[in-house]
C-alpha positions as CSV (number, residue, x, y, z in Angstrom):
1,M,-53.0,-43.6,-87.7
2,A,-55.9,-43.8,-90.2
3,N,-58.6,-41.1,-89.8
4,L,-61.0,-43.6,-91.4
5,T,-62.5,-46.3,-89.3
6,F,-64.7,-49.1,-90.7
7,Y,-67.2,-51.0,-88.4
8,T,-68.3,-54.3,-89.8
9,N,-68.9,-58.0,-89.5
10,P,-67.5,-60.0,-92.3
11,M,-70.8,-61.9,-92.7
12,S,-72.8,-58.7,-93.5
13,R,-73.3,-56.0,-96.1
14,G,-70.1,-54.6,-94.8
15,Q,-68.5,-56.7,-97.6
16,T,-69.7,-54.1,-100.1
17,I,-68.0,-51.3,-98.1
18,R,-64.8,-53.4,-97.7
19,W,-64.8,-53.6,-101.5
20,M,-65.4,-49.8,-101.8
21,L,-62.6,-49.1,-99.3
22,E,-60.2,-51.3,-101.3
23,E,-61.2,-49.4,-104.5
24,V,-60.5,-46.1,-102.7
25,G,-57.1,-47.3,-101.7
26,E,-56.7,-45.1,-98.6
27,P,-55.6,-46.5,-95.2
28,Y,-58.4,-47.5,-92.9
29,E,-58.8,-49.2,-89.5
30,T,-61.3,-52.1,-89.2
31,K,-63.3,-52.7,-86.1
32,L,-65.1,-56.0,-86.0
33,L,-68.4,-56.3,-84.2
34,D,-70.4,-59.3,-83.2
35,Y,-74.2,-59.6,-83.6
36,G,-76.1,-59.2,-80.4
37,T,-73.0,-58.1,-78.3
38,T,-70.7,-55.4,-79.4
39,M,-73.0,-54.4,-82.2
40,K,-75.6,-53.5,-79.6
41,G,-73.1,-52.0,-77.1
42,E,-73.2,-48.4,-76.0
43,D,-70.0,-47.5,-77.8
44,Y,-71.3,-48.6,-81.2
45,L,-74.9,-47.4,-80.6
46,A,-73.4,-43.9,-80.3
47,I,-72.3,-44.3,-83.9
48,N,-75.3,-46.1,-85.3
49,P,-78.4,-46.2,-83.0
50,M,-79.8,-49.0,-85.2
51,G,-77.1,-51.3,-83.9
52,K,-76.4,-52.5,-87.4
53,V,-73.3,-52.6,-89.6
54,P,-71.6,-51.3,-91.7
55,A,-70.7,-47.8,-90.7
56,I,-67.7,-45.6,-91.1
57,V,-66.3,-42.8,-89.1
58,H,-64.2,-40.3,-91.1
59,N,-62.6,-37.3,-89.6
60,G,-64.9,-37.7,-86.6
61,K,-68.1,-37.9,-88.6
62,A,-70.2,-41.1,-88.8
63,V,-71.8,-42.4,-92.0
64,T,-74.2,-45.3,-92.1
65,E,-76.2,-47.1,-94.8
66,V,-74.3,-48.8,-97.6
67,A,-75.4,-46.6,-100.4
68,A,-74.7,-43.4,-98.4
69,I,-71.2,-44.7,-97.5
70,C,-70.4,-45.5,-101.1
71,C,-71.4,-42.1,-102.2
72,Y,-69.6,-40.4,-99.3
73,L,-66.3,-42.3,-100.0
74,A,-66.5,-41.5,-103.7
75,D,-66.7,-37.8,-102.9
76,A,-64.3,-37.8,-100.0
77,F,-61.5,-39.4,-102.1
78,P,-62.0,-38.1,-105.6
79,K,-58.6,-39.3,-106.8
80,A,-60.0,-42.8,-106.8
81,G,-62.2,-41.8,-109.7
82,L,-65.3,-43.5,-108.3
83,A,-67.8,-40.7,-109.0
84,P,-68.5,-39.2,-112.4
85,D,-68.3,-35.5,-113.1
86,P,-71.2,-33.6,-111.5
87,K,-72.8,-33.1,-115.0
88,D,-72.8,-36.8,-115.6
89,R,-74.4,-37.9,-112.3
90,A,-78.0,-38.4,-113.2
91,D,-77.8,-42.1,-113.9
92,Y,-75.2,-42.5,-111.1
93,Y,-77.6,-41.2,-108.4
94,R,-80.7,-42.7,-110.1
95,W,-79.5,-46.3,-110.1
96,I,-77.7,-46.3,-106.7
97,F,-80.8,-45.1,-105.0
98,F,-83.2,-47.2,-107.1
99,T,-81.2,-50.2,-106.0
100,S,-81.0,-49.2,-102.4
101,G,-84.7,-48.4,-102.3
102,P,-87.2,-50.2,-104.6
103,V,-84.9,-53.2,-105.4
104,E,-84.0,-53.8,-101.8
105,A,-87.6,-53.5,-100.7
106,A,-88.7,-55.9,-103.4
107,F,-86.2,-58.6,-102.6
108,T,-86.8,-58.2,-98.9
109,A,-90.5,-58.8,-99.5
110,R,-89.7,-61.8,-101.6
111,A,-87.4,-63.3,-99.0
112,M,-90.1,-62.8,-96.3
113,N,-92.8,-64.3,-98.6
114,W,-94.7,-61.0,-98.5
115,E,-97.0,-60.3,-101.5
116,V,-98.3,-56.8,-102.0
117,P,-102.0,-57.0,-103.1
118,A,-102.6,-55.9,-106.6
119,D,-104.9,-53.1,-105.5
120,R,-102.3,-51.7,-103.1
121,Q,-99.2,-51.8,-105.2
122,A,-99.4,-48.0,-105.7
123,M,-98.7,-47.7,-102.0
124,A,-95.4,-49.6,-102.2
125,G,-92.4,-47.8,-103.6
126,F,-91.3,-50.9,-105.5
127,G,-94.8,-51.7,-106.9
128,N,-94.2,-55.4,-107.2
129,Y,-91.1,-57.6,-107.4
130,D,-91.3,-58.3,-111.2
131,L,-91.6,-54.6,-112.0
132,A,-88.6,-53.7,-109.9
133,M,-86.4,-56.5,-111.3
134,D,-87.5,-55.8,-114.9
135,T,-86.5,-52.2,-114.4
136,L,-83.1,-53.2,-112.9
137,E,-82.5,-55.5,-115.9
138,Q,-83.1,-52.5,-118.2
139,A,-80.6,-50.5,-116.2
140,V,-77.7,-52.9,-116.7
141,S,-78.5,-54.0,-120.3
142,G,-76.9,-52.8,-123.5
143,K,-74.0,-50.9,-121.9
144,Q,-70.7,-51.6,-120.2
145,F,-71.3,-49.5,-117.1
146,I,-74.5,-48.3,-115.4
147,A,-73.5,-44.6,-115.4
148,G,-71.2,-43.1,-118.0
149,D,-68.2,-44.7,-119.7
150,R,-66.2,-46.0,-116.7
151,F,-66.6,-48.0,-113.5
152,T,-68.0,-45.9,-110.6
153,A,-69.4,-46.4,-107.1
154,A,-72.8,-47.0,-108.8
155,D,-71.4,-50.1,-110.6
156,L,-69.9,-51.2,-107.3
157,F,-73.1,-50.8,-105.3
158,V,-75.4,-52.2,-108.0
159,G,-73.0,-55.0,-108.9
160,A,-72.6,-56.0,-105.3
161,M,-76.4,-56.1,-104.8
162,I,-77.0,-58.1,-108.0
163,N,-74.2,-60.5,-107.1
164,F,-75.7,-60.9,-103.6
165,M,-79.2,-61.6,-104.9
166,L,-77.9,-64.1,-107.4
167,T,-75.8,-65.9,-104.8
168,F,-78.8,-66.3,-102.5
169,K,-81.2,-67.1,-105.3
170,L,-83.3,-63.9,-104.7
171,L,-83.0,-63.0,-108.4
172,D,-83.5,-65.0,-111.6
173,P,-80.2,-65.6,-113.3
174,R,-81.0,-63.6,-116.4
175,P,-78.1,-63.2,-118.7
176,A,-78.1,-59.4,-118.2
177,F,-77.7,-59.9,-114.4
178,T,-75.1,-62.7,-114.5
179,D,-73.0,-60.9,-117.1
180,Y,-73.1,-57.5,-115.2
181,A,-72.2,-59.1,-111.9
182,R,-69.4,-61.1,-113.4
183,R,-67.9,-58.0,-115.1
184,M,-68.3,-55.7,-112.1
185,T,-66.7,-58.1,-109.7
186,D,-63.7,-58.9,-112.0
187,R,-61.6,-56.3,-110.2
188,D,-58.5,-56.6,-108.1
189,A,-60.1,-54.5,-105.3
190,Y,-63.0,-56.9,-105.2
191,R,-60.7,-59.9,-105.0
192,R,-58.7,-58.3,-102.2
193,A,-61.9,-57.5,-100.2
194,S,-63.2,-61.0,-100.7
195,E,-59.9,-62.5,-99.5
196,I,-59.9,-60.3,-96.4
197,D,-63.5,-61.0,-95.4
198,G,-63.1,-64.7,-96.4
199,K,-60.2,-65.1,-94.0
200,L,-62.1,-63.3,-91.2
201,I,-65.1,-65.6,-91.7
202,A,-62.9,-68.6,-91.6
203,E,-61.3,-67.4,-88.4
204,A,-64.7,-66.7,-86.8
205,Q,-66.0,-70.2,-87.7
206,A,-62.8,-71.8,-86.3
207,R,-63.3,-69.9,-83.0
208,Q,-66.9,-71.0,-82.8
209,Q,-66.0,-74.7,-83.3
210,A,-63.2,-74.4,-80.7
211,E,-65.7,-73.0,-78.2
212,Q,-68.2,-75.8,-78.7
213,P,-68.2,-78.4,-75.9
214,A,-66.8,-81.8,-76.7
215,Q,-69.4,-84.4,-77.5
């Protein structure tokens, strides 16, 4: 029995952790949760009081937040080679947490039509949307990988975020972004993860249609 349990909904950011788990290659158990019901149930709230997915439980310890889960799994399963040597982790940590912090805040503000007044941008960690995205573009330009000379959890996390933002038109399709997203997702583990979650989404949609009353 796997000592690694993955809590998710296929239509969530759990897709990034599914990809990470497929890269890791260790056995894991998936527990699917529904918005508004099991995701808010007592059993799951004991794991994540926010009532949000994804989360993992490994050896009895819970980890939440996508960036934290990616970093944790890279360290917990070093044979997968998803974390650089400690001496080479400056860019690795820098860009994972820049993307999970300022970039996410910036695109969330954009999606909500929130504009930070110019005289208060110093109070916002992302400053403004354009500044955050210009910095992200610099991070992925002119190099094959974002941290070091091979694919790491930083590429997975940043690549997944850029791919998500491009898909939902929250990011201008600049060549640096589209090229990076294409290269980072051109991996067998990504394709396996997409196939798994795609099938789960199709099954959920079929159930919903079957439950609808006949017209």
